N, C-alpha and C positions, 0 to 999 in steps of 0.2 A: 364290705368284708373280704378280705382276701381268702383263698381256699389253701388248705394245706393237703400233701401225702401222709399216708400213714401206712406204716409196712407194720402188720398185725400177723400175730401167729392165727393159725386156721380157725382153732377152737375160739378164741377170743374173737374173731370176726365174726364167728357161727353167734354168739353171744349176743353182740352188735346187732346182727338181722333180728334176732327173737325179740330183742328190746324195742328197734323200730316198727319191724311188721307183729307180732303177735305177743306185745307185753299185756294183753289184756284178759289174755288165755286166763282158764281156770281150770283146764284139765291138763296134767302132767304127759300124759298119753298123747292127748293133741302137741304139746308143745314140743315132744320127742319125734315125732313125726315130722314136726317144722324143720325141726332142727336138723333132721338126716336129709330133708327136702332142699333148704336153703343150701347146706354143704355142699349134695350133690350139681346142685341148680351152679354153686362158686365154681368147682372145680370144669364140671362141663364145660361152661363160659369163659373160665379162667383168661383172661389179655383182651376183654372185650373193647377197652380202651387203650391197648397196647401204645395206638400212635399218638397219643396224647401223655404216655409214659406211666401209667399206672394200669391198673386189671379190671378195679369196677370205681364207678362213682356210687354214692351214699344215697342216692335217691329213689323212687320206684322206677327208674330205667332202669337198674339192674336190681337189687336188694335195698330197700330204707334200711340204714345203719344208724343207729343211736346211742354209742359210747357211753356219753353221759346217764343212760340211763339202765345200763346193764346191773341185774343184782345177784346176790348170792343165789336165790332159785335158777334165774338161767345159764349164769356159771356153769353150776350144777345139770341143769338139764344137757348144756353141753358138752360136758366131759362125761357124764352117762352114756351117750350115744358116740363120744370119739372115735371119727376116723370111717363110722358107717355111711353107707353110700347107697344110692338106688340102682342098680346095674340092668343092663339089658344087652343081650347079645355079648357080653364080655367087656361090655364098654360103660362110662359113667352116663345114666337116661337124662334126658332133659325133662326137668321137674319144675315146671312152671306151677304156681299156687295162686289162687285167686280168692277175694273177701267173701264173696257171697254169689254162690253158682246160679241164684234164685231158682233153684230147684231141677236145673239141669246142667249136668256140664256140657262145655263145647267139643268139638272137633278140632282134633291137629293133626298133622302129617305122620306121628308117630302111631304104630301101632295100639301103643299103653296108651294112648291118649284119645281115644274112641269117645266121642259125648255118649249120656247115657242119664235116665234120670237118678235123681240123686235123691234118696228117700230120707237120708238124715238132715241133708238142709231143709227138705221140707216139713220134718217133724218140728226141727227147730225155729220155723216160722221166719221164711225169707223176709228180708227189706223192702217196702215198696216206697216209691220215692215222687216228687214229680219236680220238673223245673220250668221255670217259665222264662222265657229268654228274650233277649232285648235283638234282634236282628242286626242292627249297628254294632253293637257290643259284638258278636257272634261274627262278625266281618272281618273284624278288626283282630280278634282271638285268631282266627282261621289263615289273616295274613303274617300276623305273628310267628306261624309256622311254615311259612314259607306257602300256603296251601291259595288255591283262587276262589272265588265265590263271586257271584254277581255284586255289583256296587249297593245296587237298591236290592237287596234281599227281603222278598216278598214269603216265599213260603219254602217248608224240606218236606220231602216224602220219601219213606223206605222204597228204594227198587227192589230189592232182593234180600233176602234172608238166609242165615244157614240154618241146616236141617234143625238146628236146637231151637229155633225160633228168632234167633237176635242179628238185629239189622248187619245187614253186608255192605250195601251200597244204599248211596243217599244219593238224590235227586235236589239241588239246592236252585232255586228259582226267583228271578226278579227281571224288571225293567227290560222284557223280551230274550234275557239269556238264560239259560239251564246249564250247570254244570254240575258233572257227577263227584262223589268223592268216596274214596270207602269210608264205613263208620267207624272204624278203627281209630284212624288216621284224624275224622271229625273229634271224637271223645279224646283222645290225647291232646289235641290241640287248645279244644276248649276247657280242658282240666288244666291244662299248662298255665293257661293266661289267667283264667274266670275261677279256678279251684276245681278240685276234685269230689266236690261235694256238690257238682250241676249235673253233669252228664255221669252216673254212678258206673253206667254198666252199656251192654247193647241191646239190653231186653227192654223196649220199649215201646210205645205208639206215640205218633205226632201230630198236632193239631196246630196247624197254621190260621191266624187269623186276626183282625183289629190291630194290625201294627206288631204282634206278638209270636210267640212260637213255644208252643207247649210239649215239654215232652214227661211223658209217664209211664213209668216204669220198674220193675225189680230186679234184686241183684244189687250186684257193686263188683267190677274187674271185668276182668276179659273173658271169665268164666272156666278157661282152662285148666285140667290137672287138679290139684288139691283146693277144697275150697275148704276155707276155713273156718265156715260156719257149721260147717256137716262135720270137719273133722272134731270141732269141739264138741258137736253132738253126740259121737260117736265114743268119743271118752268117757263125756259124762254117761255114757252107758256101760260103761266097765268094757269096750274094746281098747284093746293094746295097739301103740304105735304101730306095731308091725300090721295088726289087722287095717289099720287107717291108709297105711302106705299101699298096702294091696288091692285096698276097695279103688283108691284113687289113680294107682300107676297098676292095673292089673297085667299079670304077663310078666312084669320086673322081681329081682330079688335083692333082698337086703342084707349087705356085710358088709365088711373089711376088703372083702374083692369080691372079684363076679362069681368066683366060685365058691366063697365063703372062708372061714381059716378055722381048723381045728386046733383052736391052740391048746398047749399042755404046759404046766406050770410045774417048774424043777426048784425047790426053794434051798435057800442056802442061808446063813446066818445074818447076813445084814442087806440083802437083793435079792429077791424071787424074780427068776428067768420066765419068761413068758415064749414061746417058741412053737413052729410047724412039724421042725425036725429036730427032737431033743437029741437023735443019735449025733447031730452035726453040728449041734449048737452049744451041746453041755460044755464043753470046754471054754465057753464066755463066760459061763457061771464062775469059774475058779478064775479068771481073772478080774473080775468084778467083786469077787470077796478079796482079791489080793490088792487091787486098786483101792478099795473102801480102805481097808485095815492103813496101807499107804497114807492116804488123806487124812486120816486122824491122828495117825503119827504124826504128819508133817503140821498140821492146825491145831492138835491139840482138842479139838472140838468134838462135841459128843453126836454119832452118826444117826439120823435121824430114821424114823421108822415108815415101814410101809415102801419102801422103795422096791421101783419094778421097772426090770428091762424088758422090751417089746423086741423081737430082733424077725424081720418081715422077709418072707421069702424070697421075694425076689422086688425089683427096683418101682415096677409101677405097683406096686402095693402099698410101699412103702411112700412113692409120692401122693397116691392117692390119698392114704390114709392122713399124712401131714401137709400137705398141700405145699411141700417144699421141693426145689429144683431137685435134678438129681445128684449135681455135685455138691450137695449136703449131706455130709455122711451120717450125721444123728440130729435128733432135735428132742428138747427137754423141755416141760411144762408139768410146773407143780413135782411130783415125785416119780414119774412116769417117763422113762428115757423111750423113744421109739429110735431104732435104728437101721439103717439098710443091710442087708444079706451080709453075716457074717464072711462070709465067702469072698464075697466083694472087697469089703474093708480090707480083709486079709494079703485080697491079691494086691492092692496097692499099698501096703505095710504102713498102715496106718489103724490096724485092729487096735490095739492094746492102748494107744493113746487116744484114741475116738472115747473108747470106756472111761478113761480116766478123764478126758473133758468135759465128758458129760454128768459123770459122778461129782466132780468137783461143781460143775452147774446147780445140782440137787443140794450138794451141802450147801453151798454160799445160797442160795436163794431160799433153803428153808433157815436161814441165820441172819439175813440181812434186815437192816433199820429199815424201819418206814423211808420211803424217798431218798433210799442210796443212791446214787447216781448210777444209770447204766453200763458208761464208761468202766465205772469202778469196779463192780459186779464182773465185767465182761473181762477188765485187766486182772482182775485177781486170779479167775480162771484160767486166762491165755497163761499168765505168769507163772502158777504153780503148772500147769500141766505142761509146760518147758516149751522150745524155739520149734520144735519140730509138730505141734500141735496139729490136727486136723487138717493134711496137706497133701500129699503126694507132690508127685513132680509135674506136674502140669497143671495151670491154672488160666482157665476159661475168662472170657470179658467178662463175662456176669458175675462169674466167682470175686476177681478181683477188687472190687470196691469193698465187700465184707470183708476180706482179707488183710487190706490196708486197714482199717475200722479197727480189727482187732491187734493191729499191728501195733498202731499206735496208744491203744489202751494198755498193751501188754507192756509199751516201753515206757509208758507214764508210769505203770505202779512199780516197775523196775526201779525206775527214780525213784520213788518213793520210798521203795526198800532200800536203797543205799544210802538214804538221808537219814531215815527214824528206824530203819531194822524190822525186819522180816515181821516178830511178834509182836510190835505196836500197829506194822498196816493190816496184821489180819485180824488185830483187836478190834478195827476200825468197822470193819464189817458188820458186828453186832450193835456198837457203840454208835456209829456213826463217823462221818469225815469232820474232821475238827474245822474251825472257820480258816483258820489260816491256810487250809488246803482246799477246802472246796475255793477259795479266790483265789489261788494261785495262779498263776500264767499255765503250769503245767495241766492243772484242773481245763482250764479254758480251751487249753490246745486239745484237749481228747474228748471233750464234749463236740468240740467243731469236725474231729475227724469222722465221728458217727453223723 
């Protein structure tokens, strides 16, 4: 089966990670902690697979993603913590997590990832396991990852351990040959080839003899950072997600930005504006109110309730909260609009167009029929915004494909308006595209442009 590259909004990606990594959690607090940790991990390591043309894979090498298992609960958890990250010294922290630390977390280089006894994991009852390995199969598994081993493996011993007691270096002996290998590389190679339920952690003892190699251990995973078993226990005991994150990443801070943001709400008739600088951003509320009225007058649609605009004080906080690159002026998900600093948009001459564009996204998405094609929804927004939408004089190489796709979609919708009339095309947003339009060459061309 071929692979596919998906372009996902940050919070949808987080929901997919929750589905892949922690869908069995009972505690909402533990899930919220996982959402913040997973989001921070993604922001910190974004571009890990840039050489292959994407940011992350969907396996445990990065974070396991299961888009087909996303539930309304997981979507809600991601949205409840939207934009929140774990910060250390002004930067998104490195936030690894592990299934079961075995009662003690592992050391890492970062000062907030020092190993310590985990009383919550211990109270939850850590996993014990054993695996009886066949030497021939083990050698083949190591070879599959490019790791050397004696051709006739007779035994394995632990040469050195970490401060937490985990195996650090292994000695593989056989046929008069001794090969040393890191325990982490050994576990990853065996897990990838033979299954992750074989050597489940690096906390183990080994017995070799009789043509077999027996591993007996406890815990699951590498042991660094947030222990999912312990986090679940903390949540069950009534601790908050912030308590959980503080326990596993001590010395860090949780918030929308490194210093946290003191949001203030400015209420209008159609839109609520959230800002950290109301004296500077208050004028945006007047623009939003005016543009929302224009949308209603143009479309003859009722305005959706509970629409909010969040204006970030700087580009870094906008990028970290949304996961979008700096050339994206605004980002809308559901009825929440997130904008770059108003001063930046105003200096580029796109403040009013950006507000109009994002409000139109809210209006269209709140009304769109199930299964309405993305090109049509985007095209309606671009058409109603006008030709100057979300531009600026310069276009970066990274921005160009998105701008071309928007242009194709806008031209496709403009063509439909010319043929059927604006009122009819707008009515299709809620009713759905008629078959003759769905199957038309215009529709196919617009779809390919995306």
